[in-house]
TORLUMMAR-988210 format. One record per residue: residue number from 1; residue in three letters; y negated, x negated, z negated of N, C-alpha, C, O, CB in turn. Coordinates in nm, 4 decimals. Atoms other than C-alpha are relative to their C-alpha. Glycine has a CB too. Layout:
<rs>
R | NUM | ala | Y | X | Z | Y | X | Z | Y | X | Z | Y | X | Z | Y | X | Z
...
</rs>
This chain:
<rs>
R | 1 | met | 0.0411 | -0.0905 | 0.1054 | 0.1085 | -1.9409 | -0.5095 | 0.1248 | 0.0674 | -0.0557 | 0.2080 | 0.1175 | 0.0199 | -0.1029 | 0.1049 | 0.0523
R | 2 | glu | -0.1151 | -0.0592 | 0.0668 | 0.3610 | -1.8131 | -0.7619 | -0.0081 | 0.1517 | 0.0026 | -0.1179 | 0.2074 | 0.0048 | 0.0097 | -0.0497 | -0.1440
R | 3 | pro | 0.0048 | -0.1446 | 0.0159 | 0.4645 | -1.4476 | -0.7753 | -0.0757 | 0.0347 | -0.1275 | -0.0608 | -0.0316 | -0.2302 | 0.1424 | 0.0598 | -0.0030
R | 4 | gly | 0.0820 | -0.0384 | 0.1146 | 0.2261 | -1.2707 | -1.0094 | -0.1368 | -0.0642 | 0.0035 | -0.2196 | -0.0384 | -0.0839 | 0.0694 | -0.0365 | -0.1281
R | 5 | ala | 0.1253 | 0.0732 | -0.0050 | -0.0615 | -1.4929 | -0.8996 | -0.0970 | 0.0548 | 0.1048 | -0.1879 | -0.0167 | 0.1473 | 0.0276 | -0.1450 | 0.0276
R | 6 | val | 0.0926 | -0.0603 | -0.0951 | -0.2338 | -1.2536 | -0.6577 | -0.1369 | 0.0094 | -0.0652 | -0.1488 | 0.0526 | -0.1799 | 0.0496 | 0.1402 | 0.0463
R | 7 | arg | 0.1365 | -0.0121 | 0.0509 | -0.6107 | -1.2726 | -0.7007 | -0.0359 | 0.1475 | -0.0065 | -0.0509 | 0.2116 | 0.0975 | -0.1013 | -0.0783 | 0.0893
R | 8 | thr | 0.0252 | -0.1438 | 0.0096 | -0.6857 | -0.9268 | -0.8353 | -0.1400 | 0.0383 | 0.0453 | -0.1623 | 0.1543 | 0.0802 | 0.0212 | 0.0465 | -0.1416
R | 9 | thr | 0.1334 | -0.0369 | -0.0480 | -1.0542 | -0.9441 | -0.7410 | 0.0052 | 0.0315 | 0.1488 | -0.0506 | 0.1324 | 0.1918 | -0.1019 | -0.1133 | -0.0276
R | 10 | gly | -0.0141 | -0.0271 | -0.1430 | -0.9690 | -0.9695 | -0.3697 | 0.0831 | 0.1239 | 0.0250 | 0.0539 | 0.2018 | 0.1158 | 0.0624 | -0.1189 | 0.0707
R | 11 | leu | -0.0844 | -0.1177 | -0.0130 | -0.6988 | -0.7096 | -0.4113 | -0.0782 | 0.1257 | -0.0369 | -0.0650 | 0.2285 | 0.0295 | 0.1251 | -0.0134 | -0.0880
R | 12 | thr | 0.0832 | -0.1136 | 0.0384 | -0.9409 | -0.4775 | -0.5913 | -0.0958 | 0.0368 | 0.1122 | -0.1128 | 0.1547 | 0.1436 | -0.0781 | -0.0313 | -0.1280
R | 13 | glu | 0.0921 | -0.0259 | -0.1112 | -1.1911 | -0.5149 | -0.3074 | 0.0729 | 0.0660 | 0.1165 | 0.0208 | 0.1598 | 0.1768 | -0.0664 | -0.1307 | 0.0466
R | 14 | leu | -0.0786 | -0.0551 | -0.1096 | -0.9199 | -0.4417 | -0.0492 | 0.0389 | 0.1447 | -0.0295 | 0.0231 | 0.2316 | 0.0563 | 0.1255 | -0.0853 | 0.0244
R | 15 | ile | -0.0404 | -0.1357 | 0.0369 | -0.7903 | -0.1349 | -0.2351 | -0.1201 | 0.0938 | 0.0017 | -0.1107 | 0.2052 | 0.0532 | 0.0664 | 0.0008 | -0.1391
R | 16 | ala | 0.1204 | -0.0837 | 0.0024 | -1.1433 | -0.0009 | -0.2912 | -0.0481 | 0.0294 | 0.1418 | -0.0875 | 0.1422 | 0.1713 | -0.1120 | -0.0686 | -0.0809
R | 17 | ala | 0.0412 | -0.0217 | -0.1394 | -1.2298 | -0.0502 | 0.0785 | 0.0915 | 0.1012 | 0.0681 | 0.0441 | 0.1875 | 0.1420 | 0.0007 | -0.1330 | 0.0782
R | 18 | leu | -0.0935 | -0.0944 | -0.0602 | -0.9158 | 0.1357 | 0.1829 | -0.0249 | 0.1417 | -0.0525 | -0.0221 | 0.2374 | 0.0248 | 0.1453 | -0.0429 | -0.0284
R | 19 | trp | 0.0289 | -0.1328 | 0.0552 | -0.9935 | 0.4241 | -0.0526 | -0.1265 | 0.0568 | 0.0634 | -0.1313 | 0.1752 | 0.0968 | -0.0153 | -0.0066 | -0.1539
R | 20 | arg | 0.1245 | -0.0477 | -0.0621 | -1.3469 | 0.4450 | 0.0895 | 0.0246 | 0.0487 | 0.1421 | -0.0433 | 0.1403 | 0.1885 | -0.1059 | -0.1112 | 0.0006
R | 21 | trp | -0.0313 | -0.0392 | -0.1378 | -1.1950 | 0.4731 | 0.4390 | 0.1063 | 0.1096 | 0.0071 | 0.1586 | 0.1386 | 0.1147 | 0.0466 | -0.1211 | 0.0786
R | 22 | gly | -0.0928 | -0.1121 | 0.0001 | -0.9642 | 0.7551 | 0.3327 | 0.1461 | -0.0372 | -0.0078 | 0.2322 | 0.0428 | 0.0290 | -0.0212 | 0.0796 | 0.1198
R | 23 | val | -0.1389 | 0.0428 | 0.0164 | -0.6491 | 0.5548 | 0.2610 | 0.0252 | -0.0257 | -0.1480 | 0.0014 | -0.1361 | -0.1969 | 0.0309 | -0.1278 | 0.0853
R | 24 | pro | -0.0242 | 0.0190 | 0.1424 | -0.5514 | 0.6124 | -0.1015 | 0.1213 | -0.0890 | -0.0264 | 0.2349 | -0.0511 | 0.0019 | 0.0190 | 0.1342 | -0.0675
R | 25 | val | -0.1068 | 0.0923 | 0.0389 | -0.3487 | 0.3145 | -0.2205 | 0.0444 | 0.0404 | -0.1395 | -0.0352 | 0.0408 | -0.2335 | -0.0476 | -0.1511 | 0.0043
R | 26 | val | -0.0503 | -0.0494 | 0.1280 | -0.1257 | 0.4385 | -0.5008 | 0.0864 | -0.1021 | -0.0723 | 0.1334 | -0.0769 | -0.1833 | 0.0789 | 0.1264 | 0.0211
R | 27 | gly | -0.0773 | 0.1056 | 0.0635 | 0.0589 | 0.1153 | -0.5737 | 0.0043 | -0.1225 | 0.0881 | -0.0317 | -0.1180 | 0.2057 | 0.1411 | 0.0476 | -0.0311
R | 28 | trp | -0.0131 | 0.1230 | -0.0767 | 0.1210 | -0.2399 | -0.4674 | 0.1099 | -0.0844 | -0.0611 | 0.1448 | -0.0706 | -0.1783 | -0.1335 | -0.0780 | 0.0043
R | 29 | ala | -0.1054 | 0.0911 | 0.0463 | 0.3897 | -0.5034 | -0.4913 | -0.0222 | -0.1357 | 0.0641 | -0.0533 | -0.1458 | 0.1827 | 0.1425 | 0.0550 | 0.0341
R | 30 | glu | 0.0066 | 0.1353 | -0.0531 | 0.3772 | -0.8769 | -0.4533 | 0.1384 | -0.0387 | 0.0490 | 0.2368 | -0.0272 | -0.0241 | -0.0519 | -0.1007 | -0.1069
R | 31 | val | -0.1245 | 0.0479 | -0.0580 | 0.6468 | -1.0092 | -0.2227 | -0.0201 | -0.1462 | 0.0366 | -0.1302 | -0.1993 | 0.0215 | 0.0425 | 0.0852 | 0.1249
R | 32 | glu | 0.0047 | 0.1440 | -0.0235 | 0.7257 | -1.3640 | -0.1153 | -0.1167 | -0.0446 | 0.0879 | -0.1829 | -0.1436 | 0.0566 | 0.1280 | -0.0442 | 0.0625
R | 33 | asp | 0.1013 | 0.0432 | -0.0970 | 0.4819 | -1.3807 | 0.1780 | -0.1345 | 0.0692 | -0.0131 | -0.2251 | 0.0404 | 0.0651 | 0.0510 | 0.0217 | 0.1368
R | 34 | gly | 0.1258 | -0.0727 | 0.0117 | 0.2054 | -1.1487 | 0.0573 | 0.0129 | 0.1182 | -0.0930 | 0.0801 | 0.1111 | -0.1959 | -0.0471 | 0.0464 | 0.1358
R | 35 | ile | -0.0084 | -0.1208 | 0.0805 | 0.1608 | -0.7991 | -0.0785 | 0.0347 | 0.1181 | 0.0896 | 0.0077 | 0.1179 | 0.2097 | -0.1323 | 0.0254 | -0.0755
R | 36 | val | -0.0280 | -0.1261 | -0.0671 | 0.2834 | -0.4548 | 0.0168 | -0.0827 | 0.1048 | -0.0712 | -0.0756 | 0.1188 | -0.1933 | 0.1539 | 0.0357 | -0.0012
R | 37 | leu | 0.0795 | -0.1090 | 0.0557 | 0.0426 | -0.1673 | -0.0329 | 0.0732 | 0.1306 | 0.0244 | 0.1228 | 0.1541 | 0.1346 | -0.1426 | 0.0038 | 0.0622
R | 38 | leu | -0.0627 | -0.1311 | -0.0114 | 0.1859 | 0.1795 | -0.0982 | -0.1102 | 0.1043 | 0.0063 | -0.1965 | 0.1110 | -0.0812 | 0.0973 | 0.0276 | -0.1192
R | 39 | ala | 0.1015 | -0.1033 | -0.0176 | -0.0215 | 0.4682 | 0.0303 | 0.0535 | 0.1346 | -0.0447 | 0.1742 | 0.1544 | -0.0581 | -0.0459 | 0.0069 | 0.1461
R | 40 | asp | -0.0341 | -0.1370 | 0.0329 | -0.0250 | 0.8307 | -0.0699 | 0.0937 | 0.0542 | 0.1074 | 0.0656 | 0.0401 | 0.2264 | -0.1273 | 0.0880 | -0.0128
R | 41 | gly | -0.0974 | -0.0526 | -0.0957 | 0.2757 | 0.9984 | 0.0932 | 0.1161 | -0.0928 | 0.0257 | 0.2099 | -0.0550 | 0.0958 | -0.0671 | 0.0300 | 0.1288
R | 42 | gly | -0.1132 | 0.0910 | -0.0113 | 0.5020 | 0.6937 | 0.0755 | -0.0086 | -0.1054 | 0.1088 | 0.0794 | -0.1910 | 0.1171 | 0.1196 | 0.0776 | 0.0218
R | 43 | ala | 0.0144 | 0.1028 | -0.1036 | 0.3774 | 0.4885 | 0.3707 | -0.0327 | -0.1342 | -0.0651 | -0.0932 | -0.1397 | -0.1722 | -0.1107 | 0.0395 | 0.1024
R | 44 | thr | 0.0282 | 0.1339 | 0.0517 | 0.3577 | 0.1122 | 0.3205 | -0.0607 | -0.0867 | 0.1097 | -0.0411 | -0.0623 | 0.2288 | 0.1286 | -0.0656 | -0.0556
R | 45 | ala | 0.0564 | 0.0977 | -0.0925 | 0.1669 | -0.1734 | 0.4797 | 0.0114 | -0.1377 | -0.0644 | -0.0191 | -0.1550 | -0.1824 | -0.1490 | 0.0340 | 0.0356
R | 46 | phe | -0.0132 | 0.1375 | 0.0465 | 0.2354 | -0.5455 | 0.4471 | -0.1269 | -0.0773 | 0.0340 | -0.1779 | -0.0685 | 0.1458 | 0.1244 | -0.0680 | 0.0628
R | 47 | val | 0.1157 | 0.0866 | -0.0210 | -0.0577 | -0.7850 | 0.4055 | 0.0457 | -0.1423 | -0.0263 | 0.0750 | -0.1775 | -0.1406 | -0.1211 | 0.0399 | -0.0927
R | 48 | pro | -0.0424 | 0.1389 | 0.0199 | 0.0372 | -1.1504 | 0.4651 | -0.0937 | -0.0732 | -0.0965 | -0.2140 | -0.0473 | -0.0996 | 0.0052 | -0.0740 | 0.1348
R | 49 | arg | 0.0762 | 0.0737 | 0.1003 | -0.0763 | -1.3878 | 0.1909 | -0.1238 | -0.0680 | 0.0604 | -0.2305 | -0.0676 | -0.0011 | 0.0893 | -0.1044 | -0.0666
R | 50 | gln | 0.1140 | 0.0705 | -0.0588 | -0.3007 | -1.5840 | 0.4290 | -0.1161 | 0.0941 | 0.0346 | -0.2301 | 0.0488 | 0.0447 | 0.0443 | -0.0741 | 0.1247
R | 51 | arg | 0.1064 | -0.0962 | -0.0307 | -0.4965 | -1.2640 | 0.5127 | -0.0800 | 0.0366 | -0.1243 | -0.1912 | 0.0881 | -0.1130 | 0.0591 | 0.1262 | 0.0624
R | 52 | leu | 0.0688 | -0.0363 | 0.1228 | -0.5905 | -1.2169 | 0.1476 | -0.1297 | -0.0785 | -0.0199 | -0.2163 | -0.0360 | -0.0963 | 0.0915 | -0.0217 | -0.1179
R | 53 | gly | 0.1219 | 0.0789 | 0.0108 | -0.8560 | -1.4869 | 0.1840 | -0.1025 | 0.0321 | 0.1077 | -0.2118 | -0.0244 | 0.1070 | 0.0336 | -0.1451 | 0.0057
R | 54 | glu | 0.0918 | -0.0368 | -0.1076 | -1.0174 | -1.3284 | 0.4917 | -0.1010 | 0.1040 | -0.0493 | -0.0931 | 0.1526 | -0.1621 | 0.0782 | 0.0544 | 0.1218
R | 55 | arg | 0.0994 | -0.1024 | 0.0342 | -1.3122 | -1.0897 | 0.4959 | 0.0692 | 0.1312 | -0.0331 | 0.1545 | 0.1781 | 0.0423 | -0.1002 | 0.0201 | 0.1158
R | 56 | thr | -0.0641 | -0.1218 | 0.0479 | -1.2154 | -0.7788 | 0.3041 | -0.0085 | 0.1132 | 0.1010 | 0.0901 | 0.1837 | 0.1225 | -0.0623 | 0.0433 | -0.1300
R | 57 | asp | 0.0137 | -0.1120 | -0.0935 | -1.3538 | -0.5344 | 0.5613 | 0.0906 | -0.0156 | 0.1212 | 0.1429 | 0.0833 | 0.1725 | -0.1443 | 0.0129 | 0.0456
R | 58 | ser | -0.0881 | 0.0255 | -0.1139 | -1.1560 | -0.6975 | 0.8424 | 0.1458 | 0.0294 | -0.0342 | 0.2175 | 0.0929 | 0.0433 | -0.0143 | -0.1447 | 0.0463
R | 59 | val | -0.1376 | -0.0237 | 0.0441 | -0.8302 | -0.6912 | 0.6480 | 0.0209 | 0.1489 | -0.0257 | 0.1224 | 0.2053 | 0.0152 | 0.0322 | -0.0823 | -0.1277
R | 60 | ala | -0.0124 | -0.1431 | 0.0315 | -0.8918 | -0.3355 | 0.5236 | 0.0094 | 0.0829 | 0.1273 | 0.0881 | 0.1773 | 0.1340 | -0.1194 | 0.0474 | -0.0851
R | 61 | trp | -0.0038 | -0.0755 | -0.1257 | -0.9579 | -0.2112 | 0.8772 | 0.1375 | -0.0119 | 0.0653 | 0.1919 | 0.0885 | 0.1113 | -0.1096 | -0.0499 | 0.0968
R | 62 | ser | -0.1307 | 0.0163 | -0.0640 | -0.6329 | -0.3586 | 1.0117 | 0.1101 | 0.0718 | -0.0790 | 0.2054 | 0.1231 | -0.0202 | 0.0341 | -0.1495 | 0.0139
R | 63 | val | -0.0972 | -0.0715 | 0.0826 | -0.4386 | -0.2116 | 0.7185 | -0.0191 | 0.1510 | 0.0158 | 0.0786 | 0.2254 | 0.0248 | -0.0137 | -0.0413 | -0.1490
R | 64 | ala | 0.0287 | -0.1439 | -0.0126 | -0.6112 | 0.1284 | 0.7503 | 0.0589 | 0.0572 | 0.1285 | 0.0960 | 0.1745 | 0.1324 | -0.1518 | 0.0250 | -0.0034
R | 65 | leu | -0.0567 | -0.0469 | -0.1264 | -0.4867 | 0.1524 | 1.1089 | 0.1500 | 0.0270 | -0.0116 | 0.2054 | 0.1023 | 0.0685 | -0.0258 | -0.1024 | 0.1102
R | 66 | gln | -0.1447 | -0.0141 | 0.0184 | -0.1263 | 0.1337 | 0.9810 | 0.0376 | 0.1160 | -0.0918 | 0.1536 | 0.1569 | -0.0957 | 0.0570 | -0.1282 | -0.0557
R | 67 | leu | -0.0298 | -0.0986 | 0.1039 | -0.1554 | 0.4010 | 0.7123 | -0.0700 | 0.1327 | 0.0278 | -0.1762 | 0.1365 | 0.0900 | -0.0415 | -0.0532 | -0.1374
R | 68 | pro | 0.0632 | -0.1319 | -0.0193 | -0.2274 | 0.7744 | 0.7123 | -0.1260 | 0.0124 | -0.0849 | -0.1359 | -0.0443 | -0.1938 | 0.0990 | 0.1135 | -0.0355
R | 69 | arg | 0.1242 | -0.0239 | 0.0736 | -0.5725 | 0.8855 | 0.6060 | 0.0035 | 0.1369 | -0.0654 | 0.0665 | 0.2299 | -0.0151 | -0.1220 | -0.0116 | 0.0932
R | 70 | arg | 0.0097 | -0.1243 | 0.0754 | -0.6462 | 1.1574 | 0.3544 | -0.1436 | 0.0126 | -0.0519 | -0.2213 | -0.0827 | -0.0466 | 0.1042 | 0.0037 | -0.1180
R | 71 | arg | 0.1313 | -0.0186 | 0.0623 | -0.9534 | 1.3038 | 0.1918 | 0.0048 | -0.0619 | -0.1395 | 0.0936 | -0.0300 | -0.2186 | -0.0396 | 0.1526 | -0.0069
R | 72 | val | 0.0015 | 0.0725 | 0.1273 | -1.0435 | 1.0824 | -0.1050 | -0.1315 | 0.0294 | -0.0714 | -0.2390 | 0.0214 | -0.0119 | 0.0183 | -0.1541 | 0.0221
R | 73 | leu | 0.1201 | -0.0332 | 0.0760 | -1.2850 | 1.1789 | -0.3803 | -0.0494 | -0.1139 | -0.0884 | -0.1695 | -0.1255 | -0.1126 | 0.0261 | 0.1205 | -0.0846
R | 74 | asp | 0.0387 | 0.1044 | 0.0939 | -1.2827 | 0.8774 | -0.6107 | 0.0803 | -0.1256 | 0.0296 | 0.1947 | -0.1169 | 0.0742 | 0.0214 | 0.0459 | -0.1465
R | 75 | thr | -0.0697 | 0.1262 | -0.0230 | -1.1909 | 0.5099 | -0.5821 | 0.0251 | -0.0705 | -0.1317 | -0.0544 | -0.0583 | -0.2249 | -0.0803 | -0.0904 | 0.0946
R | 76 | pro | -0.0264 | 0.0740 | 0.1240 | -1.0279 | 0.2906 | -0.8466 | -0.0997 | -0.1146 | -0.0147 | -0.1446 | -0.1721 | 0.0845 | 0.1454 | -0.0544 | -0.0019
R | 77 | ser | 0.0956 | 0.1081 | 0.0234 | -1.2568 | 0.0359 | -1.0073 | 0.0665 | -0.1358 | -0.0090 | -0.0020 | -0.2381 | -0.0098 | -0.0775 | 0.0261 | -0.1260
R | 78 | ser | -0.0718 | 0.1263 | 0.0118 | -0.9848 | -0.2293 | -1.0350 | 0.1427 | 0.0163 | 0.0510 | 0.2020 | 0.1236 | 0.0391 | -0.0001 | -0.0494 | -0.1460
R | 79 | ala | -0.1404 | -0.0019 | -0.0428 | -0.6475 | -0.3178 | -0.8848 | 0.0912 | 0.0176 | -0.1202 | 0.2050 | 0.0622 | -0.1053 | 0.0361 | -0.1297 | 0.0758
R | 80 | leu | -0.0804 | -0.0154 | 0.1208 | -0.5233 | -0.3185 | -1.2433 | 0.0233 | 0.1470 | -0.0337 | 0.1146 | 0.1787 | -0.1101 | -0.0673 | -0.0701 | -0.1171
R | 81 | leu | -0.0167 | -0.1436 | 0.0215 | -0.5640 | 0.0622 | -1.2430 | 0.0990 | 0.0621 | 0.0990 | 0.1393 | 0.1774 | 0.0835 | -0.1348 | 0.0701 | 0.0111
R | 82 | val | -0.0967 | -0.0458 | -0.1004 | -0.3299 | 0.0932 | -0.9424 | 0.1353 | -0.0589 | -0.0390 | 0.1456 | -0.1798 | -0.0597 | -0.0423 | -0.0432 | 0.1475
R | 83 | pro | -0.1295 | 0.0519 | 0.0460 | 0.0385 | 0.0653 | -1.0377 | 0.0525 | -0.1156 | 0.0838 | 0.0432 | -0.1151 | 0.2065 | 0.1014 | 0.1103 | -0.0001
R | 84 | arg | -0.0619 | 0.1153 | -0.0651 | 0.2074 | -0.2631 | -0.9572 | 0.1517 | 0.0154 | -0.0128 | 0.2035 | 0.0442 | -0.1207 | -0.0495 | -0.1359 | -0.0636
R | 85 | phe | -0.1448 | -0.0117 | -0.0019 | 0.5739 | -0.2557 | -0.8561 | 0.0611 | -0.1358 | 0.0293 | -0.0007 | -0.2197 | 0.0948 | 0.0456 | 0.1041 | 0.1040
R | 86 | asn | -0.0702 | 0.1222 | -0.0365 | 0.8272 | -0.5354 | -0.8390 | 0.0803 | 0.0271 | 0.1283 | 0.0833 | 0.1404 | 0.1765 | 0.0936 | -0.0486 | -0.1168
R | 87 | glu | -0.0704 | -0.0154 | -0.1269 | 1.0421 | -0.5952 | -0.5291 | 0.1151 | 0.1001 | -0.0088 | 0.1412 | 0.1730 | 0.0869 | 0.0526 | -0.1341 | 0.0462
R | 88 | arg | -0.1105 | -0.0951 | 0.0164 | 1.3353 | -0.3960 | -0.6662 | -0.0515 | 0.1437 | -0.0003 | 0.0059 | 0.2313 | 0.0643 | 0.0771 | -0.0288 | -0.1303
R | 89 | glu | 0.0603 | -0.1339 | 0.0016 | 1.1147 | -0.0953 | -0.7412 | -0.0511 | 0.0389 | 0.1383 | -0.0376 | 0.1538 | 0.1802 | -0.1149 | 0.0061 | -0.1020
R | 90 | leu | 0.0473 | -0.0248 | -0.1365 | 0.9575 | -0.1280 | -0.3960 | 0.1156 | 0.0412 | 0.0904 | 0.1021 | 0.1347 | 0.1693 | -0.0696 | -0.1250 | 0.0566
R | 91 | ala | -0.1177 | -0.0344 | -0.0801 | 1.3033 | -0.1208 | -0.2360 | 0.0459 | 0.1420 | -0.0315 | 0.0818 | 0.2172 | 0.0590 | 0.1146 | -0.1004 | -0.0255
R | 92 | trp | -0.0398 | -0.1350 | 0.0398 | 1.3881 | 0.1928 | -0.4349 | -0.0957 | 0.1041 | 0.0580 | -0.0512 | 0.2067 | 0.1096 | 0.0046 | 0.0117 | -0.1535
R | 93 | leu | 0.0982 | -0.0938 | -0.0555 | 1.0640 | 0.3657 | -0.3291 | 0.0182 | 0.0158 | 0.1498 | 0.0091 | 0.1270 | 0.2017 | -0.1424 | -0.0469 | -0.0304
R | 94 | arg | -0.0237 | -0.0076 | -0.1449 | 1.1315 | 0.2801 | 0.0355 | 0.1268 | 0.0781 | 0.0303 | 0.1307 | 0.1555 | 0.1260 | 0.0094 | -0.1408 | 0.0609
R | 95 | phe | -0.1237 | -0.0751 | -0.0188 | 1.4861 | 0.4137 | 0.0040 | -0.0249 | 0.1495 | -0.0195 | 0.0224 | 0.2314 | 0.0592 | 0.1086 | -0.0494 | -0.0974
R | 96 | met | 0.0287 | -0.1408 | 0.0267 | 1.3590 | 0.7390 | -0.1460 | -0.0803 | 0.0627 | 0.1143 | -0.0564 | 0.1778 | 0.1508 | -0.0765 | 0.0146 | -0.1324
R | 97 | arg | 0.0767 | -0.0518 | -0.1142 | 1.1082 | 0.7792 | 0.1383 | 0.0925 | 0.0197 | 0.1199 | 0.0837 | 0.1214 | 0.1887 | -0.1166 | -0.0964 | 0.0366
R | 98 | trp | -0.0950 | -0.0114 | -0.1106 | 1.3842 | 0.7138 | 0.3943 | 0.0888 | 0.1219 | -0.0207 | 0.1126 | 0.1970 | 0.0738 | 0.0858 | -0.1281 | 0.0124
R | 99 | leu | -0.0864 | -0.1131 | 0.0310 | 1.6088 | 0.9701 | 0.2213 | -0.0738 | 0.1323 | 0.0217 | -0.0185 | 0.2258 | 0.0795 | 0.0508 | -0.0096 | -0.1447
R | 100 | arg | 0.0810 | -0.1214 | -0.0195 | 1.3308 | 1.2312 | 0.2167 | -0.0205 | 0.0294 | 0.1483 | -0.0104 | 0.1443 | 0.1912 | -0.1365 | -0.0146 | -0.0697
R | 101 | glu | 0.0203 | -0.0174 | -0.1446 | 1.2615 | 1.1750 | 0.5867 | 0.1293 | 0.0438 | 0.0676 | 0.1272 | 0.1291 | 0.1563 | -0.0514 | -0.1307 | 0.0640
R | 102 | arg | -0.1310 | -0.0369 | -0.0563 | 1.6323 | 1.1988 | 0.6699 | 0.0310 | 0.1471 | -0.0280 | 0.0778 | 0.2190 | 0.0603 | 0.1119 | -0.0901 | -0.0585
R | 103 | glu | -0.0228 | -0.1401 | 0.0349 | 1.6598 | 1.5304 | 0.4842 | -0.0917 | 0.0923 | 0.0789 | -0.0494 | 0.1996 | 0.1218 | -0.0208 | 0.0215 | -0.1495
R | 104 | arg | 0.0949 | -0.0797 | -0.0774 | 1.3484 | 1.6619 | 0.6601 | 0.0479 | 0.0158 | 0.1439 | 0.0406 | 0.1249 | 0.2003 | -0.1397 | -0.0645 | -0.0028
R | 105 | leu | -0.0504 | -0.0062 | -0.1378 | 1.4957 | 1.5755 | 1.0010 | 0.1262 | 0.0866 | 0.0096 | 0.1439 | 0.1598 | 0.1069 | 0.0297 | -0.1418 | 0.0522
R | 106 | ala | -0.1214 | -0.0818 | 0.0003 | 1.8298 | 1.7355 | 0.9104 | -0.0342 | 0.1483 | -0.0067 | 0.0278 | 0.2299 | 0.0614 | 0.0904 | -0.0385 | -0.1176
R | 107 | arg | 0.0437 | -0.1399 | 0.0092 | 1.6526 | 2.0586 | 0.8119 | -0.0602 | 0.0463 | 0.1318 | -0.0357 | 0.1592 | 0.1741 | -0.1020 | 0.0177 | -0.1137
R | 108 | ala | 0.0620 | -0.0346 | -0.1271 | 1.4539 | 2.0562 | 1.1349 | 0.1043 | 0.0217 | 0.1095 | 0.0902 | 0.1114 | 0.1926 | -0.0977 | -0.1088 | 0.0419
R | 109 | glu | -0.1061 | -0.0136 | -0.0994 | 1.7685 | 2.0093 | 1.3435 | 0.0814 | 0.1271 | -0.0215 | 0.1274 | 0.1881 | 0.0751 | 0.0916 | -0.1214 | -0.0039
R | 110 | ser | -0.0825 | -0.1182 | 0.0281 | 1.9508 | 2.2953 | 1.1682 | -0.0793 | 0.1295 | 0.0180 | -0.0203 | 0.2375 | 0.0206 | 0.0562 | -0.0073 | -0.1426
R | 111 | ala | 0.0820 | -0.1212 | -0.0146 | 1.6594 | 2.5372 | 1.2129 | -0.0026 | 0.0516 | 0.1418 | -0.0673 | 0.1526 | 0.1696 | -0.1410 | -0.0266 | -0.0455
</rs>
């Protein structure tokens, strides 16, 4: 499957299931072997391409265990409403999260 060829119906079902379980997915990126879901707060979870064809509830449950839960009031109706990032943008977002965490730890150590 070529990059950009993720089935958005399966992705929409996965994102909606995660939102229902209290895991707000705020973005996603297609990578070589699958997709990376970005959760509220900067956490990420990788979903291998072969898992995208499995039962949505099973995949969503395994992903939900990797991500923090929050109170969610509304779910997106389509994966197209959730921002899609490319690999470069994903790397930048991960760097920014790492930098924020590093600064938080430095402040905690100096206190």
